[in-house]
N, C-alpha and C positions, 0 to 999 in steps of 0.2 A: 736671333732672328733667323728664319729659314732662308737658305740661299739657293734653293732648288724648287722648281715647279714641274710637275708631270701631270698630264691629262691624257686620257684615252678617249677618242671620239670615234663614232661610226661615221665614215665618209662614203661617198659614192664614186667608184672608179668607172669611168666611161669606157666600156668594152665594145670594140668594133663588132657590129652585127647582132649584139645582144642587148644593147642599151647600158644602163647603169647596174652595177652590182656592189653590194656593201663590202667594205674592207675596214679594218681598224687603222686608225692613225694614232700613234703614240707620240705625243708632243712633249719635248723636254727642254728646259731652260735652266742654266746654271750661272750664278753670278760670276764664276771664274772665267766664263766666256760670254761677256755681257752683250755682245752684238749678235749672237747666233741662237737660233732655235733648231733643234734636231727633230726631224719628222721621220719616223719609221712606219712604213705602211706594211700591214700584215694581213694574211688570210689563212685560215685553217692552221694556225700555229707556225706558219712560215713567213719570214720577212721577205716581202716582195721587192722593196727598195728602201733606201735610207738616204735622206737629203739633209744637208745643213743649209738652213735658210737664214737670210738676214732679217733680224727682228723688225727693223724699221720698214723694210720692204713688205713684210707680212702685214704690218699695220696699214701701210699705204695702199695695199691691194684691196683692203676693205672699202676704200673710198673711190678708187679709180684704177685704171690700168697702169701696171708697172712691169718692168723687166723687158729686156731686149735679147737676152742670151738664152741660156739653158733653162731658166726658170722665169715664167711669166704668170702674173696674177691679175685678176680683175673681179669686181663685183658682178654677180649674176642674179637677176631677179626672175624667178619662175612664176611670179604671180601669187604663189603661196608662201614660198620661203625666200629669205634673203640669203644668198650663198656666196661663197668665195670660190671662184674658178681658178684652179692652179694647174698650169701646164708645165710638164717636165720633158725635156729632151735629153736622152741618154746617149749611150755609146753607139758607135756606128755598127750597122749590120753588114753582112757580106755583100749585099746588093748595093751598098753605098748610102742607103737611107739610114735614118737614126731611130733608135727606140723612142717611143713617144707615149706619154700617158697624160690623161686629163682626169683630175680629181675635183669633186665638188664637196665642200664642207659647209656646214651650217654657220653662217657668218656670226651670229651672236655667240656661239660657242668659242670661235676663234677670238673674238673681241674679249670675252671673259678670261680666256687663257692669257691674252696679252696684258690685261689689267693686272692679273696676278704677277706677271713678270715685272710690271712697272712698279709694284710695291717693293720688290726686291732691289731693282736698279732702275730708278726713274730715267726716262728718256733724256738724253743730254748729260747724264751723270755717269755714263759708261767709262770705265778706266781699265786699261791693260797695264800690267806691271812691266813695262818696257825697260825701265831702269834696272830692275832686279834681274830680268832676263839677260840684259847686256852684261851686268856684273858677273852673273854665273858663267856666261860664255867666255868672258875675258879672264876670269880667275882659273878656268879649266886649262887655259893656254897651251 
């Protein structure tokens, strides 16, 4: 059975002063890290940002607002598209503000990606090899 899912989606980055511009979102999920989804955002062959997202939070964001820290998500209905609005707060700038990005993704594409991850590790069946990790740490002593 496959233990990895990767999807590349075209998403919209909300750029101040110019509106939305398309960027690629490379989403990946691996059964070895069952709680996380990695999202790498790229444009013109350059990675703009890479975030590790909580898979459950990504799923919950399709249904309602989630997140109070550096990552926030909520559904957005433009009348034409059902979208997932993802807001990211990054490192501090010299003026004391923080880098800030808003990305809109087509919600059905995110839902389809999540369904594929659920075939690999169903929600509630996530397991981390904590016992094996502790054994390795203690044996290295």
